[in-house]
matplotlib code that plots the C-alpha trace (Angstrom):
import matplotlib.pyplot as plt

x = [93.7, 92.6, 88.8, 89.6, 91.9, 89.5, 86.5, 84.8, 83.0, 82.1, 83.5, 85.9, 86.2, 88.2, 88.2, 91.2, 89.0, 92.2, 92.2, 90.3, 87.3, 86.1, 83.3, 83.6, 86.9, 85.7, 82.7, 85.6, 87.7, 84.8, 83.3, 86.5, 87.0, 83.3, 84.0, 81.4, 81.4, 80.0, 78.5, 76.7, 78.4, 76.9, 78.0, 73.9, 73.7, 76.8, 75.7, 72.5, 74.5, 76.5, 73.4, 71.7, 74.4, 75.0, 71.5, 70.5, 73.6, 73.0, 76.8, 78.3, 80.4, 83.1, 83.4, 86.2, 86.8, 90.6, 92.1, 88.8, 89.4, 86.1, 82.4, 81.5, 77.7, 77.8, 74.7, 76.1, 78.6, 76.0, 76.5, 73.6, 73.7, 71.9, 70.3, 69.3, 71.3, 72.7, 75.1, 77.0, 79.5, 81.4, 84.8, 86.5, 90.0, 90.4, 92.9, 89.8, 87.6, 85.0, 84.7, 83.7, 81.4, 79.8, 79.5, 77.9, 80.3, 78.9, 82.3, 85.5, 88.6, 91.5, 95.2, 97.8, 101.2, 103.6, 105.4, 108.7, 110.1, 107.9, 109.3, 113.1, 113.0, 111.3, 113.8, 116.9, 115.0, 114.8, 118.5, 120.5, 123.4, 125.2, 122.7, 124.7, 128.2, 129.1, 129.2, 125.9, 124.0, 123.2, 122.2, 120.2, 118.1, 117.1, 116.4, 114.0, 112.4, 112.0, 109.9, 107.3, 106.3, 104.9, 105.6, 105.9, 108.3, 110.5, 110.7, 111.6, 114.3, 115.6, 116.1, 117.7, 120.2, 121.1, 124.4, 125.4, 128.1, 127.7, 127.4, 124.2, 122.8, 123.5, 122.1, 118.6, 118.2, 118.8, 116.3, 113.6, 114.1, 113.7, 111.6, 111.0, 107.4, 104.7, 101.1, 99.9, 96.5, 96.3, 100.1, 101.7, 104.8, 106.8, 105.9, 106.7, 109.9, 111.1, 110.1, 112.5, 115.2, 114.9, 114.9, 117.9, 120.0, 119.6, 122.9, 121.9, 120.1, 118.5, 116.9, 115.9, 114.1, 112.3, 110.8, 109.7, 108.1, 106.1]
y = [121.3, 121.5, 121.6, 124.7, 126.1, 125.7, 126.7, 123.8, 123.4, 126.6, 124.1, 121.3, 119.1, 115.9, 113.3, 110.6, 107.3, 104.9, 101.4, 101.8, 103.7, 106.1, 108.1, 110.4, 111.5, 111.5, 114.1, 116.4, 116.4, 117.5, 120.1, 121.7, 122.3, 123.6, 126.2, 124.0, 123.5, 120.3, 120.7, 117.2, 113.9, 111.2, 110.6, 110.7, 113.9, 115.2, 113.7, 115.6, 118.9, 118.5, 117.0, 120.7, 122.5, 121.2, 120.8, 124.6, 126.2, 126.5, 126.2, 123.2, 120.7, 118.2, 115.6, 113.6, 110.4, 109.4, 106.0, 104.0, 100.2, 99.0, 100.5, 104.1, 105.0, 109.0, 109.3, 108.0, 111.0, 113.4, 114.0, 114.1, 110.8, 109.7, 112.5, 114.2, 117.3, 117.4, 119.9, 117.7, 115.2, 112.3, 111.3, 108.5, 106.7, 103.2, 100.0, 98.1, 98.0, 95.8, 98.7, 101.1, 98.9, 98.4, 102.1, 102.2, 104.3, 105.6, 105.8, 104.1, 105.6, 103.1, 104.6, 102.5, 102.0, 104.1, 103.3, 101.9, 105.3, 107.3, 104.8, 105.1, 108.7, 109.0, 106.4, 108.6, 112.0, 110.2, 108.7, 111.4, 111.4, 108.3, 106.2, 107.5, 106.0, 103.2, 100.7, 101.4, 102.2, 98.6, 97.7, 100.7, 99.8, 96.2, 98.0, 100.1, 97.8, 95.5, 98.5, 97.7, 101.0, 101.5, 105.1, 104.5, 101.3, 103.5, 106.2, 104.3, 101.9, 105.1, 106.8, 104.0, 103.2, 107.2, 107.8, 104.2, 101.5, 99.3, 96.3, 97.5, 98.0, 94.6, 93.1, 95.5, 94.1, 90.5, 91.3, 92.7, 89.5, 87.1, 88.5, 86.8, 88.0, 87.6, 87.5, 90.7, 91.9, 95.5, 95.6, 94.6, 92.5, 94.8, 97.7, 95.2, 94.3, 97.9, 99.0, 95.9, 97.2, 100.7, 99.4, 96.9, 99.9, 101.9, 102.2, 103.4, 100.8, 103.4, 104.6, 100.9, 100.6, 103.9, 102.4, 99.2, 101.4, 103.4]
z = [107.7, 104.0, 105.1, 107.1, 104.8, 101.8, 104.3, 103.3, 106.5, 109.0, 111.9, 112.0, 114.9, 115.9, 118.2, 118.3, 119.5, 119.6, 120.7, 124.1, 123.3, 125.7, 124.8, 127.5, 126.7, 123.2, 124.2, 126.0, 122.8, 120.8, 123.1, 123.5, 119.6, 119.5, 122.5, 124.3, 127.9, 129.3, 132.8, 132.5, 134.7, 132.8, 129.1, 127.9, 129.4, 127.8, 124.5, 125.0, 125.0, 122.0, 120.0, 121.2, 120.2, 116.7, 115.9, 116.8, 115.0, 111.3, 110.8, 108.3, 110.4, 109.6, 112.6, 112.4, 114.3, 114.3, 114.7, 115.1, 116.4, 116.9, 116.1, 117.4, 117.6, 116.9, 118.8, 121.8, 121.6, 120.7, 117.1, 114.6, 112.3, 109.5, 107.7, 111.1, 110.1, 106.5, 107.0, 109.7, 108.0, 109.4, 108.4, 110.4, 109.7, 110.9, 110.1, 109.5, 106.9, 108.9, 111.2, 108.4, 107.2, 110.6, 110.9, 107.6, 105.8, 102.7, 100.8, 101.9, 100.6, 101.0, 101.6, 99.8, 100.9, 99.1, 95.9, 95.7, 94.2, 96.9, 99.8, 98.6, 98.4, 101.8, 103.2, 102.1, 103.8, 107.1, 106.8, 105.2, 102.7, 103.9, 101.5, 98.7, 99.9, 97.3, 100.5, 101.8, 98.7, 97.8, 101.4, 102.1, 98.7, 100.0, 103.5, 102.2, 100.0, 103.0, 104.6, 102.4, 101.7, 105.0, 106.4, 110.0, 109.3, 106.8, 109.6, 112.4, 110.7, 108.9, 112.3, 113.8, 110.9, 110.6, 111.0, 111.9, 110.7, 107.8, 110.3, 111.8, 108.4, 107.5, 110.8, 110.4, 107.0, 108.1, 110.9, 108.7, 106.3, 108.8, 111.7, 114.9, 115.4, 117.5, 116.2, 117.7, 116.6, 114.9, 114.4, 111.3, 111.2, 109.2, 111.7, 114.5, 113.1, 112.6, 116.3, 117.5, 115.3, 116.8, 120.2, 119.6, 118.6, 121.4, 123.0, 126.5, 128.7, 130.4, 126.9, 126.7, 129.9, 129.2, 126.0, 127.9, 130.7, 128.0]

ax = plt.figure().add_subplot(projection="3d")
ax.plot(x, y, z, "-o")
ax.set_aspect("equal")
plt.show()
């Protein structure tokens, strides 16, 4: 958004790569944002079309690969790479520094968790004014700290506890302090615990079934 607002590039295109890398889907997202109609069936043919479109254009382009879990070769997608087109820049986001190194990133910018003050302010935004009541305030502060400054955990736990009674807050705090978690690759234990809390606090069996189905 900032790149567009500040006119840093003529074109900004983005593809969400996600856990299951699908080159054809990635190409489709990029082509849509470029206003390019892909009429080839194969991944190689579609890559050639994207490559030709970017090489013939004199425009500067920012290509964003979002949520990359494993190495993506830009050439396989059709993106000019390693100096072929100086006006084309690639930005990727990933949970794995190893993936960034595999893709030969020139610069890696680590996004740190929120500071304690930022986390508390964000938590209050999610939960509302109930955290200011004398009986909840000290528990709320502990719950916020147990989220370890991870935004998705703060949002999930905060929304789950919004307008809930003190006993639910105490239960959530105990769960965060003593999580019963499995080692799931790519999923932080705090995030896993927060999702479990959110699920447990659902009062409707139908809602729980819906979550499990998803």
